[in-house]
Each structure stands twice: as C-alpha cells, then as structure tokens.
C-alpha angles and dihedrals in degrees: 000000000000094000120115116242129196113261134173115233125198123191109198118190094183091072098014097241138136112211131183129197134204088199125014095226094056136071116280117275088225139359114208125194111234089219092061104044132090122199128195138166104259109247116249096229088073091105093199093061104102094183122059097202094070132142123199113211114193132183141156108259124221086260087061093247123124113250122201123202119189118203132174142177130197089232110072092200091061092053091049089049091054091048092052093043092054090049092049092049092049091049090052090050092051092047089054094045094044107029094169095055122104116243090234089061093050099048094076089054095060102079136339133203118232111264092225142348134185150106122299134167113244130189129201130252095274125072090233093057117111125239115251132191113250135176109236127202122188107206112174103291095350120091104192128187130194138177090235132024091236098050113135093220129028119242088229142004122206119199113221108212134182118299095238089061094068098276118135143144125217141174115260134021135293120262113291097018125115116250110226094193114266094037132160135178131224114205119204131166090256102046147326118265120204123202137175125208130203094247142005090255092054092046092051091047092054092045093050092050092048093045090051089059095044089054092059119088118238122265126209089260090052091053090050091051091050092052092050092051090048090053089051092051092049092048091053094052 
C-alpha cells in the first residue's frame, strides 16, 4: 500500500527516540533511536512522490535491514521544523555522548544526503538472468536497490568496502554476461554485480561516485556496518 496514512510522531529528547503511533491510545508502531536514523528531504525526481513536502527517514532495523519511512505535511514549514528538530536532538545526543568533541566535528554526523539516486538495470548472478529495472540509492557505503522508489525495505544492500580488499568498479560486463549498452560491473569479494545505465554520462557518474567511496579507507563505523549486513545475509540464507 503506497498510500499515506495519518500518524502521530513524538520526538523525545529525554531518551533520544522518535516514536510514531497508529492510534494515540496504543503502544507505538515503532521506536527509533535518534542516534541511528538519517533524515533527508526526498528528492523531487522520485516520480512516485505525490507530495513535495516529504521527508525520508531511514534507519537500520533490528533485523539489520535498512527501513525507509516517508512522511509529508501540506505545510512545508512543519516539515522543515521536523527536519531541524531531529538534527538538533541528534546534536544534543552526540554532545552528551562525546562531551570533549567540538561542535564543528559533530555537525557532519547529524544527517547526510544520499550521494546518488536513480534507475539502473541490474542482472542476477548467472549469465542467463534477465535485466530488471531497479531504483538505486547510494548511501555512504551502502548501495541499495528496490523495485520501487517508495519501498519500505530494499530488495538488496551492497556494502562498498575499501579498494585494497578486492572491491572495484569497471566499464563493461564480466565474461559470459550480456552487455545492455552502457554497462558497468561492481566487483566485491562475495560476487560481481552488473548494471546498465541509460547513457554513458549516467554510467560514468555512477562509477565515479562508487569509486570515490572505494578509495576511502574503512572507519570503525564502516566495519560495524559491514558486520551487520553480513549477519543479515547469513540470516536470509
């Protein structure tokens, strides 16, 4: 169901949570830790977004799968106010957790825009698999893909590691695979992913963004994210 439904949201700075309720007299549908959520203004080129004043709230669920919640309000000022309030609460949390840190070092940790989003064709792990249209979101070291831009959970999440650990991206397809035109391949220790873009410019843009991440050494947080995505993959086998 892609329809929007009324929900009550409560941002609580005493325990640093964001809760939302289906009905006020019942337990919350979900309780999100402020420290683990990211919030962005949903980009307007998501053609399925009917409402322009939309926030996308994302977090890693207890099942180690990214969850997306889309919320909107007719009044743009209210949406902006929620965005700023979540950022302020997260800053207060980080200042409490890291009292010696400078505020200028904490500001970049509050929220982050997605590096890139858009449609790509993706094929499966076998040369006989067909290409399918997927909505891709590049979020730091996660390359997520969904059947629809408004899906609550991605169909897959690819961890982008450090290039010296057998991660790379190249133009073209692996041996035996069909080339759909503006194709490129992402090599990881687990498998090779093959994509096709709508133009050479779009292909190069995706490759440059991915390469920029692969060139960056892993942080402690990156290693933790990798381990959580590995646990998810093992649990789904």
